[in-house]
C-alpha positions as CSV (number, residue, x, y, z in Angstrom):
1,M,109.7,68.6,159.0
2,E,109.3,71.2,156.2
3,I,105.6,71.6,156.2
4,P,105.4,73.9,159.4
5,V,107.9,76.2,157.7
6,V,105.8,76.4,154.6
7,Q,102.7,77.0,156.6
8,G,104.4,79.7,158.6
9,I,105.4,81.5,155.4
10,L,101.9,81.3,154.0
11,N,100.3,82.3,157.3
12,A,102.6,85.4,157.5
13,N,101.9,86.2,153.9
14,D,98.2,86.0,154.6
15,Q,98.3,88.4,157.5
16,I,99.9,91.1,155.4
17,A,97.4,90.3,152.6
18,L,94.7,91.1,155.1
19,Q,96.3,94.3,156.0
20,N,96.5,95.2,152.3
21,R,92.9,94.4,151.7
22,Q,91.8,96.6,154.7
23,L,93.7,99.4,153.2
24,F,92.1,98.9,149.8
25,D,88.6,98.6,151.5
26,E,89.3,102.0,153.4
27,H,89.7,103.6,150.0
28,G,87.0,101.7,148.2
29,I,89.5,100.4,145.7
30,C,88.7,97.2,143.7
31,V,91.9,95.2,143.2
32,I,92.3,92.5,140.4
33,N,95.3,90.1,140.4
34,I,95.9,89.0,136.8
35,M,97.8,85.8,136.2
36,A,99.1,84.1,133.1
37,S,102.0,82.3,131.5
38,P,104.8,84.5,130.1
39,G,103.6,86.1,126.9
40,G,99.9,85.3,127.6
41,G,98.9,88.9,127.2
42,K,98.7,90.3,130.7
43,T,100.1,93.7,129.8
44,S,98.1,94.0,126.6
45,L,94.9,93.4,128.4
46,I,95.7,96.0,131.1
47,L,96.4,98.6,128.4
48,R,93.1,97.7,126.7
49,T,91.3,97.9,130.0
50,I,92.8,101.3,130.7
51,D,91.6,102.6,127.4
52,A,88.0,101.1,127.8
53,L,87.6,102.5,131.4
54,R,89.8,105.6,131.9
55,D,86.8,107.9,131.5
56,R,84.8,106.0,134.2
57,L,87.3,104.8,136.6
58,R,90.6,106.1,138.2
59,I,93.0,103.4,137.5
60,G,96.4,102.4,139.0
61,V,98.7,99.4,138.0
62,I,101.3,97.3,139.8
63,E,103.6,95.5,137.4
64,G,105.4,92.4,138.6
65,D,108.4,90.9,136.7
66,I,111.6,89.1,137.5
67,A,113.5,91.9,135.9
68,S,113.2,95.1,133.8
69,N,110.5,97.9,133.7
70,V,109.4,97.5,130.1
71,D,105.8,96.8,131.0
72,A,105.6,99.6,133.6
73,D,106.9,102.0,130.9
74,R,104.1,100.9,128.6
75,V,101.5,101.6,131.2
76,A,103.2,104.9,132.3
77,A,102.8,106.1,128.6
78,K,98.9,105.9,129.3
79,A,99.5,108.6,132.0
80,V,98.4,106.0,134.7
81,P,100.0,105.6,138.1
82,V,102.2,102.5,138.0
83,V,104.7,100.8,140.3
84,Q,107.1,98.3,139.0
85,I,108.1,95.3,141.3
86,N,111.2,93.3,140.3
87,T,111.3,90.1,142.2
88,G,114.9,89.3,141.2
89,G,114.1,85.6,140.5
90,Q,111.0,84.9,142.6
91,C,108.2,83.4,140.5
92,H,105.3,85.3,142.0
93,L,104.3,88.4,143.9
94,D,103.5,88.1,147.5
95,A,101.7,90.3,150.0
96,P,104.7,92.1,151.5
97,M,105.8,93.2,148.0
98,I,102.4,94.7,147.4
99,G,102.2,96.3,150.7
100,R,105.6,98.1,150.2
101,S,104.5,99.3,146.6
102,L,101.3,101.0,148.0
103,T,103.2,103.8,149.4
104,Q,104.0,104.8,145.7
105,L,100.3,105.0,144.5
106,P,97.9,107.8,145.2
107,L,95.3,105.4,146.9
108,P,92.8,108.2,147.7
109,D,92.6,109.0,144.0
110,L,92.1,105.4,142.7
111,D,89.0,103.3,142.0
112,L,90.7,100.4,140.5
113,I,94.2,98.7,140.8
114,M,95.2,96.0,138.3
115,I,98.1,93.8,139.5
116,E,100.1,92.0,136.8
117,N,101.6,89.1,138.5
118,V,104.8,87.3,137.4
119,G,104.3,85.0,134.4
120,N,103.7,81.6,135.9
121,L,100.6,79.3,136.3
122,I,101.6,77.7,139.6
123,C,103.2,79.9,142.3
124,P,101.1,83.2,142.0
125,V,97.8,81.4,142.9
126,G,99.2,80.3,146.2
127,F,100.0,83.7,147.6
128,K,97.2,86.1,148.6
129,L,97.9,89.7,147.8
130,G,94.9,91.5,149.3
131,E,93.1,91.4,146.0
132,D,89.2,91.3,145.5
133,L,89.4,89.2,142.3
134,N,91.7,86.7,140.6
135,V,91.8,86.5,136.8
136,M,93.7,84.1,134.7
137,I,94.5,84.5,131.0
138,A,94.8,81.5,128.7
139,S,96.1,82.4,125.2
140,V,95.0,80.5,122.1
141,P,98.6,79.7,121.1
142,E,99.1,77.8,124.4
143,G,96.5,75.3,123.4
144,D,93.2,74.2,125.0
145,D,94.7,71.5,127.4
146,K,95.8,74.0,130.1
147,P,93.1,73.1,132.5
148,Y,94.3,69.5,132.6
149,K,97.9,70.5,133.2
150,Y,97.3,73.4,135.8
151,P,93.9,72.8,137.5
152,G,94.7,74.7,140.6
153,I,94.6,78.2,138.9
154,F,91.4,77.4,137.0
155,V,89.7,76.4,140.2
156,A,90.8,79.4,142.1
157,V,89.9,82.3,139.7
158,D,86.9,84.5,139.3
159,A,87.4,85.0,135.6
160,V,89.2,83.4,132.6
161,I,90.3,85.4,129.6
162,I,90.8,83.4,126.4
163,S,93.2,85.8,124.7
164,K,94.5,86.2,121.2
165,V,91.3,84.8,119.8
166,D,92.1,86.4,116.4
167,L,94.5,83.6,115.9
168,L,91.7,80.9,116.3
169,P,91.5,80.5,112.4
170,Y,95.2,79.4,112.3
171,L,95.5,77.2,115.4
172,R,93.8,74.2,117.0
173,F,91.9,75.5,119.9
174,D,88.3,74.1,120.8
175,V,86.8,77.0,122.5
176,A,83.5,75.2,123.3
177,A,85.3,72.3,124.9
178,F,87.6,74.7,126.8
179,R,84.6,76.5,128.1
180,K,82.8,73.4,129.1
181,L,85.9,72.0,131.0
182,I,86.6,75.1,133.0
183,I,83.0,75.7,134.0
184,G,82.8,72.1,135.0
185,M,85.8,72.7,137.4
186,N,84.7,76.1,138.4
187,P,80.9,76.8,137.9
188,N,80.9,80.4,139.0
189,V,83.7,81.4,136.7
190,S,83.1,84.2,134.1
191,V,84.8,83.5,130.6
192,F,85.6,86.1,128.1
193,E,87.0,85.7,124.5
194,V,89.3,88.6,123.9
195,S,91.6,89.8,121.2
196,C,93.8,92.8,122.3
197,E,94.9,93.1,118.7
198,T,91.4,93.7,117.2
199,G,89.5,94.8,120.3
200,Q,87.1,91.8,120.1
201,G,85.6,91.1,123.6
202,V,87.4,93.9,125.3
203,Q,84.3,95.9,126.0
204,D,82.5,92.8,127.6
205,W,85.5,92.3,129.8
206,A,85.7,96.0,130.7
207,E,82.0,96.1,131.7
208,W,82.5,93.1,134.0
209,V,85.4,94.9,135.7
210,A,83.3,98.1,136.1
211,K,80.5,96.0,137.6
212,Q,82.9,94.5,140.2
213,R,84.2,97.9,141.2
214,E,80.6,99.1,141.6
215,T,79.9,96.2,143.8
216,K,83.0,96.9,145.9
217,R,82.0,100.6,146.2
218,R,78.6,99.7,147.6
219,K,80.0,97.3,150.1
220,C,82.4,100.0,151.4
């Protein structure tokens, strides 16, 4: 008897996600939903992306956390429009939360919005937000077995970031095997090896983001 209730919630969320997407399309904004475990490096990647693309794209950020505005403060220090969403315990962002936050962003003046979802590898992927692209970060300290444990997110995303690769000399993480596994699960996925500490791979990732935004602009 619980299934219709769950389906009703998801259907309602999807309708609002569609409204969000229509609003983004009207403004030609490319929206990227970034997901990872807590501590995976979501905020660090966003900050690095801002530095790499701020001269080419007008960027906004939506920060999702259970509590606090620590990450939003770090983004605001870059002089980038940012909205903090505190879920108060909910383990993911949803479309209504995103919809309400958009009134606080200067949509006509933006080309790209990066959404930092709540740190979780299960719930976020089940709720559409209106995004164009989904990205998952897998950090080296978490190990290379994550695709076995959380296959759903690896199948659903458009890109996977292997983060903190500067730690590879000190930890057991088979990059080649990891790449082979996730590409076998998701043949169209793009994979980037990134260190936000050293800057390795940041430019390749940033160029991919810029290309996605250009593709969106042409469609709109």
